[in-house]
Backbone as numpy.savetxt, mean C-alpha at the origin, in Angstrom:
# Nx Ny Nz CAx CAy CAz Cx Cy Cz
-95.82 25.47 -51.15 -95.64 24.07 -50.76 -94.65 23.39 -51.67
-94.65 23.80 -52.96 -93.70 23.22 -53.93 -92.29 23.59 -53.56
-92.14 24.87 -53.17 -90.77 25.32 -52.80 -90.28 24.59 -51.56
-91.21 24.28 -50.67 -90.81 23.54 -49.46 -90.37 22.16 -49.81
-91.10 21.52 -50.78 -90.70 20.16 -51.15 -89.37 20.16 -51.86
-89.17 21.18 -52.73 -87.86 21.26 -53.42 -86.73 21.45 -52.41
-87.01 22.30 -51.41 -85.96 22.53 -50.37 -85.64 21.26 -49.62
-86.68 20.51 -49.33 -86.45 19.25 -48.59 -85.67 18.28 -49.44
-86.03 18.21 -50.73 -85.32 17.29 -51.63 -83.85 17.67 -51.76
-83.61 18.97 -51.84 -82.22 19.46 -51.99 -81.38 19.11 -50.77
-81.96 19.31 -49.57 -81.24 18.99 -48.33 -80.97 17.50 -48.23
-82.01 16.71 -48.70 -81.84 15.26 -48.64 -80.70 14.83 -49.52
-80.59 15.45 -50.72 -79.48 15.11 -51.65 -78.13 15.44 -51.04
-78.05 16.58 -50.37 -76.78 16.97 -49.73 -76.39 15.98 -48.65
-77.39 15.54 -47.87 -77.09 14.58 -46.80 -76.61 13.26 -47.36
-77.24 12.86 -48.52 -76.82 11.58 -49.14 -75.40 11.67 -49.64
-75.04 12.82 -50.23 -73.65 13.00 -50.71 -72.68 12.96 -49.54
-73.02 13.64 -48.43 -72.13 13.67 -47.25 -71.96 12.29 -46.67
-73.06 11.51 -46.68 -72.97 10.17 -46.08 -72.16 9.23 -46.93
-72.14 9.45 -48.26 -71.40 8.53 -49.12 -69.94 8.93 -49.31
-69.54 10.11 -48.83 -68.12 10.53 -48.96 -67.28 9.87 -47.87
-65.94 9.72 -48.11 -65.01 9.13 -47.14 -64.67 10.17 -46.09
-65.17 9.96 -44.87 -64.94 10.94 -43.80 -63.68 10.68 -43.01
-62.93 9.57 -43.34 -61.70 9.27 -42.57 -60.57 10.15 -43.04
-59.95 10.94 -42.17 -58.87 11.86 -42.59 -57.66 11.09 -43.05
-56.90 11.69 -44.00 -55.65 11.06 -44.47 -54.63 11.04 -43.34
-53.88 9.96 -43.27 -52.88 9.89 -42.18 -51.86 11.00 -42.32
-51.50 11.59 -41.16 -50.49 12.66 -41.16 -49.11 12.07 -41.38
-48.25 12.88 -41.95 -46.87 12.42 -42.17 -46.21 12.14 -40.83
-45.41 11.04 -40.75 -44.73 10.65 -39.50 -43.51 11.55 -39.31
-43.62 12.46 -38.36 -42.51 13.39 -38.11 -41.81 13.10 -36.80
-42.14 11.96 -36.14 -41.49 11.64 -34.87 -40.11 11.08 -35.09
-39.19 11.30 -34.13 -37.81 10.79 -34.19 -37.73 9.50 -33.39
-37.21 8.41 -34.00 -37.13 7.15 -33.25 -36.28 7.32 -31.99
-36.67 6.65 -30.90 -35.90 6.69 -29.66 -34.63 5.85 -29.81
-33.55 6.29 -29.26 -32.33 5.47 -29.33 -32.51 4.18 -28.56
-31.74 3.16 -28.96 -31.80 1.89 -28.24 -31.30 2.08 -26.82
-31.92 1.37 -25.91 -31.53 1.48 -24.51 -30.12 0.93 -24.32
-29.36 1.61 -23.51 -28.00 1.15 -23.20 -27.92 0.72 -21.75
-27.10 -0.29 -21.50 -26.97 -0.81 -20.14 -26.02 0.09 -19.35
-26.43 0.47 -18.17 -25.58 1.26 -17.29 -25.04 0.37 -16.18
-23.80 0.65 -15.74 -23.26 -0.16 -14.65 -24.09 0.02 -13.40
-24.21 -1.03 -12.62 -25.01 -0.91 -11.40 -24.38 0.09 -10.44
-25.19 0.82 -9.75 -24.70 1.77 -8.75 -24.27 1.01 -7.52
-23.01 1.22 -7.07 -22.58 0.49 -5.87 -23.46 0.84 -4.69
-23.81 -0.19 -3.96 -24.66 0.03 -2.80 -23.90 -0.10 -1.50
-22.72 -0.75 -1.56 -21.91 -0.92 -0.36 -20.47 -0.55 -0.65
-19.77 -0.08 0.33 -18.36 0.27 0.21 -17.57 -0.53 1.23
-16.52 -1.19 0.74 -15.72 -2.01 1.64 -14.99 -1.10 2.62
-15.10 -1.39 3.88 -14.48 -0.55 4.89 -13.36 -1.32 5.58
-12.39 -0.58 6.07 -11.27 -1.14 6.82 -11.58 -0.94 8.29
-11.82 -2.02 9.03 -12.19 -1.86 10.44 -11.07 -1.29 11.30
-9.83 -1.28 10.75 -8.69 -0.77 11.52 -8.29 0.64 11.08
-9.04 1.24 10.17 -8.66 2.56 9.64 -8.48 3.60 10.74
-9.44 3.70 11.63 -9.36 4.73 12.67 -8.21 4.44 13.63
-7.98 3.17 13.94 -6.85 2.81 14.81 -5.52 3.17 14.16
-5.43 2.92 12.85 -4.17 3.21 12.14 -3.90 4.71 12.10
-4.94 5.50 11.84 -4.76 6.94 11.81 -4.41 7.49 13.18
-4.99 6.92 14.22 -4.64 7.34 15.58 -3.18 7.01 15.88
-2.72 5.85 15.43 -1.31 5.47 15.61 -0.40 6.49 14.94
-0.76 6.90 13.71 0.06 7.86 12.98 0.09 9.20 13.71
-1.06 9.66 14.14 -1.14 10.97 14.78 -0.41 10.99 16.12
-0.59 9.93 16.89 -0.04 9.93 18.25 1.37 9.34 18.33
1.61 8.25 17.59 2.88 7.53 17.75 3.90 7.79 16.66
3.51 8.49 15.60 4.44 8.80 14.52 4.68 10.31 14.47
3.66 11.05 14.08 3.77 12.51 14.07 3.98 13.03 15.49
3.23 12.47 16.42 3.33 12.92 17.81 4.69 12.68 18.44
5.46 11.77 17.86 6.80 11.48 18.39 7.90 12.14 17.55
7.52 12.99 16.64 8.52 13.79 15.95 8.84 13.46 14.51
8.16 12.47 13.93 8.40 12.17 12.51 7.77 13.27 11.66
8.56 13.80 10.71 8.08 14.96 9.96 8.06 14.76 8.44
8.66 13.70 7.93 8.70 13.47 6.49 7.28 13.14 5.99
6.71 13.98 5.12 5.32 13.74 4.67 5.12 12.38 4.00
6.10 11.93 3.22 5.95 10.65 2.53 5.93 9.50 3.52
6.78 9.56 4.53 6.81 8.51 5.56 5.51 8.51 6.35
5.04 9.69 6.72 3.77 9.80 7.46 2.63 9.19 6.65
2.63 9.48 5.35 1.56 8.97 4.48 1.55 7.45 4.42
2.73 6.84 4.20 2.75 5.38 4.06 2.47 4.68 5.39
2.84 5.29 6.50 2.51 4.70 7.79 1.00 4.65 8.00
0.30 5.55 7.32 -1.16 5.55 7.39 -1.82 4.66 6.35
-1.00 4.05 5.49 -1.52 3.20 4.42 -1.28 1.72 4.71
-0.07 1.37 5.11 0.30 -0.05 5.26 -0.47 -0.68 6.41
-1.17 -1.80 6.15 -2.03 -2.43 7.16 -1.22 -3.29 8.14
-0.77 -2.69 9.21 0.07 -3.41 10.18 -0.63 -4.66 10.73
-1.95 -4.61 10.81 -2.68 -5.76 11.37 -2.50 -7.02 10.53
-2.15 -6.85 9.24 -1.94 -8.02 8.38 -0.62 -8.74 8.70
0.23 -8.10 9.48 1.57 -8.66 9.75 1.74 -9.17 11.18
0.69 -9.06 11.99 0.80 -9.52 13.37 0.00 -10.80 13.55
0.39 -11.66 14.49 -0.38 -12.88 14.75 -1.80 -12.54 15.21
-2.73 -13.44 14.95 -4.14 -13.21 15.27 -4.36 -12.85 16.73
-3.58 -13.46 17.61 -3.80 -13.22 19.03 -3.43 -11.80 19.46
-2.75 -11.07 18.58 -2.35 -9.71 18.92 -3.04 -8.66 18.04
-4.10 -9.06 17.33 -4.79 -8.13 16.44 -5.29 -6.89 17.18
-5.75 -7.06 18.39 -6.28 -5.91 19.13 -5.19 -4.89 19.48
-3.93 -5.32 19.37 -2.81 -4.43 19.68 -2.04 -4.01 18.42
-2.59 -4.31 17.27 -1.85 -4.11 16.02 -1.39 -2.67 15.82
-2.16 -1.71 16.33 -1.81 -0.31 16.11 -1.39 0.41 17.40
-0.97 -0.39 18.38 -0.35 0.20 19.56 1.10 0.52 19.21
1.63 1.55 19.85 2.98 2.01 19.51 4.03 1.25 20.33
4.07 -0.06 20.11 5.10 -0.89 20.76 5.30 -2.16 19.92
6.44 -2.83 20.10 6.69 -4.07 19.35 5.76 -5.18 19.81
5.60 -6.19 18.93 4.76 -7.35 19.25 5.49 -8.63 18.85
5.30 -9.71 19.61 5.94 -10.98 19.24 5.36 -11.55 17.95
6.22 -12.15 17.13 5.75 -12.81 15.90 6.23 -14.27 15.86
6.78 -14.74 16.98 7.26 -16.12 17.05 8.76 -16.23 16.82
9.32 -17.35 17.26 10.74 -17.66 17.07 11.66 -16.63 17.72
11.17 -16.01 18.80 11.97 -15.03 19.52 12.12 -13.71 18.79
11.30 -13.46 17.77 11.40 -12.24 16.98 10.17 -11.35 17.23
10.28 -10.10 16.80 9.19 -9.15 16.99 8.95 -8.32 15.72
7.75 -7.75 15.64 7.47 -6.70 14.67 7.78 -5.40 15.39
8.57 -4.54 14.77 9.09 -3.35 15.45 7.99 -2.35 15.80
8.28 -1.54 16.79 7.42 -0.42 17.18 7.20 0.49 15.97
5.97 0.92 15.70 5.71 1.79 14.55 6.60 3.03 14.50
6.83 3.65 15.63 7.69 4.84 15.64 9.09 4.51 15.13
9.65 3.38 15.55 11.00 3.00 15.12 11.02 2.70 13.62
9.98 2.05 13.12 9.87 1.80 11.67 9.91 3.13 10.92
9.13 4.08 11.39 9.08 5.39 10.73 10.39 6.14 10.87
11.01 6.07 12.03 12.28 6.76 12.28 13.38 6.25 11.35
13.51 4.93 11.25 14.55 4.35 10.41 14.29 4.64 8.92
13.02 4.59 8.55 12.66 4.89 7.16 12.98 6.34 6.82
12.62 7.24 7.70 12.89 8.67 7.48 14.39 8.95 7.39
15.17 8.30 8.24 16.62 8.55 8.28 17.32 8.16 6.98
16.76 7.18 6.26 17.40 6.72 5.03 17.17 7.67 3.85
16.18 8.54 3.95 15.91 9.54 2.90 15.84 8.90 1.51
15.02 7.87 1.38 14.93 7.14 0.11 14.10 7.91 -0.91
14.24 7.52 -2.18 13.44 8.09 -3.26 12.84 6.97 -4.09
11.94 7.32 -5.00 11.13 6.31 -5.68 11.92 5.42 -6.63
13.10 5.82 -7.05 13.90 5.00 -7.95 14.93 4.14 -7.23
14.93 4.19 -5.91 15.95 3.48 -5.13 15.70 1.98 -5.08
16.79 1.25 -4.94 16.75 -0.19 -4.67 17.42 -0.38 -3.31
16.72 -1.03 -2.40 17.26 -1.14 -1.04 17.34 -2.60 -0.61
18.14 -2.81 0.42 18.30 -4.13 1.04 17.87 -4.04 2.48
17.08 -5.01 2.91 16.69 -5.12 4.32 17.26 -6.41 4.88
17.86 -6.31 6.05 18.36 -7.49 6.76 17.45 -7.72 7.96
16.76 -8.87 7.95 15.81 -9.19 9.02 14.39 -8.89 8.60
13.85 -9.71 7.70 12.49 -9.50 7.18 11.44 -9.55 8.29
11.61 -10.54 9.19 10.63 -10.70 10.26 9.24 -10.94 9.70
8.30 -10.08 10.09 6.91 -10.20 9.63 6.73 -9.70 8.20
7.63 -8.84 7.73 7.49 -8.22 6.42 6.95 -6.80 6.47
6.62 -6.31 7.67 6.01 -4.98 7.80 6.95 -3.86 7.35
8.19 -3.88 7.82 9.14 -2.84 7.41 9.38 -2.87 5.90
9.45 -4.06 5.33 9.63 -4.19 3.88 8.46 -3.56 3.14
7.23 -3.76 3.65 6.05 -3.19 3.02 6.08 -1.67 3.06
6.49 -1.12 4.20 6.60 0.34 4.33 7.61 0.88 3.31
8.76 0.23 3.22 9.78 0.69 2.26 9.30 0.53 0.82
8.57 -0.56 0.56 8.10 -0.83 -0.80 7.15 0.24 -1.32
6.48 0.93 -0.42 5.61 2.03 -0.82 6.39 3.25 -1.31
7.69 3.28 -0.99 8.49 4.48 -1.25 9.56 4.31 -2.31
9.96 3.06 -2.59 11.11 2.82 -3.47 10.73 1.94 -4.64
11.70 1.74 -5.53 11.46 0.91 -6.72 11.44 -0.58 -6.38
12.40 -1.03 -5.56 12.44 -2.46 -5.21 13.12 -2.66 -3.85
12.59 -3.65 -3.13 13.14 -4.03 -1.83 13.60 -5.48 -1.90
14.87 -5.71 -1.58 15.39 -7.06 -1.39 15.52 -7.26 0.11
14.91 -8.31 0.63 14.90 -8.50 2.07 15.30 -9.93 2.42
16.09 -10.07 3.48 16.68 -11.36 3.86 16.24 -11.75 5.28
15.82 -13.00 5.42 15.41 -13.53 6.72 16.00 -14.92 6.90
16.73 -15.13 7.99 17.42 -16.40 8.22 16.48 -17.48 8.75
15.38 -17.09 9.42 14.46 -18.06 10.01 13.43 -18.46 8.95
13.50 -19.71 8.52 12.72 -20.16 7.35 11.21 -19.92 7.48
10.55 -20.33 8.58 9.09 -20.11 8.65 8.71 -18.63 8.55
9.53 -17.75 9.12 9.24 -16.32 9.04 9.41 -15.82 7.61
10.47 -16.27 6.95 10.70 -15.86 5.56 9.55 -16.30 4.67
9.09 -17.53 4.85 8.01 -18.06 4.03 6.69 -17.32 4.28
6.40 -17.09 5.56 5.14 -16.40 5.90 5.17 -14.96 5.40
6.28 -14.27 5.57 6.38 -12.88 5.11 6.21 -12.81 3.60
6.81 -13.75 2.88 6.69 -13.76 1.41 5.24 -13.91 0.98
4.50 -14.78 1.67 3.09 -15.00 1.33 2.27 -13.75 1.64
2.48 -13.17 2.82 1.73 -11.97 3.21 1.97 -10.82 2.25
3.22 -10.59 1.91 3.56 -9.50 0.99 2.95 -9.72 -0.40
2.96 -10.97 -0.84 2.37 -11.30 -2.13 0.85 -11.08 -2.11
0.20 -11.52 -1.05 -1.26 -11.37 -0.95 -1.68 -9.90 -0.90
-0.81 -9.05 -0.37 -1.12 -7.63 -0.28 -0.70 -6.87 -1.54
-0.13 -7.59 -2.51 0.19 -6.96 -3.78 1.54 -6.28 -3.86
2.44 -6.59 -2.95 3.77 -5.98 -2.98 4.68 -6.78 -3.91
4.50 -6.54 -5.21 5.29 -7.29 -6.19 6.67 -6.70 -6.41
6.99 -5.65 -5.68 8.34 -5.08 -5.76 9.18 -5.42 -4.53
8.83 -6.54 -3.89 9.61 -7.06 -2.76 10.05 -8.48 -3.07
11.34 -8.75 -2.89 11.88 -10.10 -3.08 12.45 -10.58 -1.76
11.97 -11.73 -1.30 12.38 -12.28 0.00 13.36 -13.42 -0.21
14.46 -13.41 0.56 15.43 -14.49 0.53 15.57 -15.09 1.92
15.57 -16.40 1.99 15.78 -17.12 3.25 17.28 -17.40 3.39
17.99 -16.47 4.03 19.45 -16.59 4.11 19.98 -15.73 5.25
21.25 -15.97 5.60 21.97 -15.17 6.60 22.26 -13.80 5.99
21.74 -12.75 6.61 21.88 -11.42 6.05 23.18 -10.71 6.36
24.00 -11.28 7.21 25.23 -10.58 7.62 26.09 -10.22 6.40
26.13 -11.12 5.42 26.99 -10.90 4.25 26.25 -10.17 3.12
25.02 -9.76 3.37 24.28 -9.01 2.37 23.85 -9.86 1.19
23.60 -9.20 0.08 23.10 -9.87 -1.13 23.93 -9.37 -2.30
25.10 -9.94 -2.45 26.08 -9.45 -3.41 25.56 -9.43 -4.84
24.73 -10.41 -5.19 24.23 -10.51 -6.57 23.36 -9.31 -6.97
22.75 -8.66 -5.99 21.86 -7.53 -6.27 22.50 -6.18 -5.94
23.70 -6.19 -5.36 24.39 -4.96 -4.97 24.89 -4.22 -6.23
25.15 -2.91 -6.10 25.09 -2.09 -4.88 23.67 -1.56 -4.63
23.47 -1.12 -3.39 22.16 -0.64 -2.96 22.20 0.85 -2.63
21.07 1.50 -2.85 20.95 2.91 -2.48 20.85 3.08 -0.97
20.29 2.07 -0.32 20.14 2.12 1.14 20.04 0.70 1.67
20.49 0.51 2.90 20.40 -0.78 3.59 19.84 -0.53 4.98
18.85 -1.32 5.37 18.26 -1.21 6.70 18.38 -2.55 7.41
18.89 -2.52 8.63 19.08 -3.74 9.42 18.13 -3.65 10.61
17.27 -4.65 10.76 16.21 -4.59 11.78 16.44 -5.57 12.93
17.70 -5.99 13.10 18.12 -6.78 14.26 19.53 -6.33 14.57
19.95 -6.53 15.82 21.19 -5.90 16.27 22.40 -6.84 16.25
23.40 -6.56 15.40 24.69 -7.23 15.52 25.52 -6.51 16.59
26.66 -7.07 16.95 27.49 -6.41 17.96 28.52 -5.48 17.33
28.48 -5.36 15.99 29.33 -4.41 15.26 28.68 -4.14 13.91
29.15 -3.12 13.22 28.61 -2.81 11.90 29.20 -3.79 10.89
28.37 -4.58 10.22 28.90 -5.58 9.27 29.58 -4.90 8.06
30.86 -5.18 7.88 31.60 -4.57 6.79 31.07 -4.97 5.40
30.60 -6.21 5.20 30.05 -6.55 3.87 28.87 -5.65 3.47
28.09 -5.19 4.44 26.96 -4.32 4.12 27.44 -2.93 3.69
28.46 -2.44 4.39 29.03 -1.14 4.01 29.55 -1.19 2.58
30.21 -2.29 2.24 30.80 -2.43 0.90 29.76 -2.57 -0.19
28.53 -2.97 0.17 27.47 -3.11 -0.82 26.62 -1.85 -0.98
26.99 -0.78 -0.29 26.33 0.50 -0.47 26.88 1.22 -1.68
26.02 1.89 -2.42 26.49 2.80 -3.45 27.21 3.98 -2.80
28.07 4.64 -3.54 28.64 5.89 -3.05 27.48 6.87 -2.88
27.40 7.44 -1.69 26.27 8.30 -1.37 25.12 7.56 -0.70
25.23 6.24 -0.62 24.19 5.44 0.01 24.23 5.50 1.52
23.15 5.01 2.15 23.04 5.06 3.61 22.69 3.68 4.17
23.27 3.39 5.32 23.00 2.16 6.06 22.54 2.56 7.45
21.43 1.96 7.91 20.99 2.19 9.28 20.95 0.87 10.00
21.56 0.83 11.20 21.72 -0.45 11.90 21.83 -0.21 13.40
21.11 -1.01 14.20 21.29 -0.96 15.65 22.48 -1.84 16.04
23.35 -1.34 16.87 24.55 -2.09 17.24 24.68 -2.11 18.76
24.91 -3.31 19.32 25.09 -3.38 20.76 24.94 -4.80 21.27
25.05 -4.94 22.58 25.03 -6.28 23.19 23.64 -6.90 23.18
23.62 -8.23 23.20 22.36 -8.96 23.27 21.66 -8.65 24.59
20.38 -8.28 24.50 19.60 -8.04 25.71 19.86 -6.70 26.37
20.74 -5.90 25.80 21.06 -4.61 26.40 20.59 -3.45 25.54
20.99 -2.26 25.94 20.67 -1.07 25.16 21.66 -0.97 24.00
21.15 -0.71 22.84 21.98 -0.61 21.64 21.94 0.83 21.11
22.84 1.11 20.19 22.91 2.42 19.55 22.47 2.28 18.10
21.58 3.17 17.68 21.14 3.17 16.29 22.08 4.06 15.49
22.81 3.45 14.56 23.81 4.16 13.78 23.32 4.37 12.34
23.58 5.57 11.84 23.36 5.89 10.44 24.73 6.04 9.80
25.01 5.18 8.81 26.31 5.17 8.14 26.13 5.66 6.71
26.83 6.71 6.35 26.78 7.26 4.98 28.09 6.97 4.28
28.01 6.40 3.08 29.23 6.10 2.35 29.61 7.30 1.48
30.71 7.92 1.83 31.14 9.14 1.17 31.95 8.83 -0.09
32.78 7.81 -0.02 33.62 7.40 -1.16 33.93 5.92 -1.01
34.76 5.40 -1.88 35.13 3.99 -1.79 35.72 3.64 -0.44
36.44 4.56 0.15 37.17 4.25 1.38 36.72 5.07 2.58
35.71 5.91 2.42 35.33 6.80 3.52 33.85 6.69 3.83
33.55 6.60 5.14 32.17 6.61 5.60 32.02 7.65 6.71
30.82 8.10 6.90 30.51 9.01 8.00 29.43 8.37 8.84
29.55 8.39 10.15 28.57 7.76 11.04 27.88 8.81 11.90
26.63 8.54 12.22 25.84 9.44 13.06 25.05 8.61 14.08
25.15 8.99 15.34 24.44 8.32 16.41 23.02 8.87 16.48
22.02 7.99 16.28 20.63 8.42 16.30 19.93 8.12 17.63
20.69 7.62 18.59 20.10 7.40 19.91 20.04 5.95 20.32
19.55 5.73 21.53 19.46 4.39 22.12 18.19 3.67 21.66
18.35 2.38 21.40 17.23 1.54 20.98 17.41 0.15 21.60
16.41 -0.68 21.40 16.52 -2.07 21.84 15.88 -2.98 20.79
16.72 -3.80 20.15 16.28 -4.74 19.12 16.64 -6.16 19.54
15.98 -7.14 18.92 16.41 -8.52 19.07 17.77 -8.66 18.39
18.59 -9.62 18.82 19.91 -9.79 18.21 19.83 -10.30 16.76
20.83 -9.96 15.98 20.92 -10.46 14.61 21.28 -11.95 14.67
20.38 -12.78 14.15 20.60 -14.23 14.14 21.55 -14.59 12.99
22.52 -15.46 13.31 23.50 -15.89 12.32 23.42 -17.40 12.11
23.91 -17.86 10.97 24.00 -19.30 10.74 25.01 -19.90 11.71
24.70 -21.09 12.18 25.63 -21.76 13.08 26.81 -22.28 12.28
28.02 -22.02 12.79 29.23 -22.47 12.08 29.59 -23.89 12.46
């Protein structure tokens, strides 16, 4: 019985020691790596701006440009880029990509897309060229050329057309086009000579001042013929100071070249 009491006392002492000891474990060393600060990410775009005329424009290129024989890849590409609908009056928007000319007011027209491409291709321009256009009209031909060359100087005698074309070209970002409200028959001597000159209205003869403002090796394209009749599209290449070569590119029909009244 004594040994039992001693055993009980011994166990009781052990329990008292265990109860009075600190049973809370020591904190473990912090081995975690701090998370980097959150960074802001740009929002994911949820909508993409679409061009409602894209399919019409591509159909125009396939059917009315390539389909009619235009083969220059650069010309084909820009015809599929320049938004022709921005250059036509609102009442003709549904016809913007039809392969025919459209009225733009004051007895003038925006040229048939095929003719725009044909004249552009014939000039064989390069990206460093500076060109002159006679007959700005809506500004569409100038925009097409501006996609291909360094700078376009364009002249329009009808003031409201010149002003509207300048605004349209500026709004579309064509900062390499300069519009002048003037008679284009005498060209733009202050900016000459030019690598190429394009005339988008028909005089009854090839204007000699334009030939003289071509660089040697430069090209001039111009429709020539009677008012209201069939005209001939001429390509004039300046071979030297005194020599030019002409090539007949076929029959066309343009509005007449408007001149200042004398």
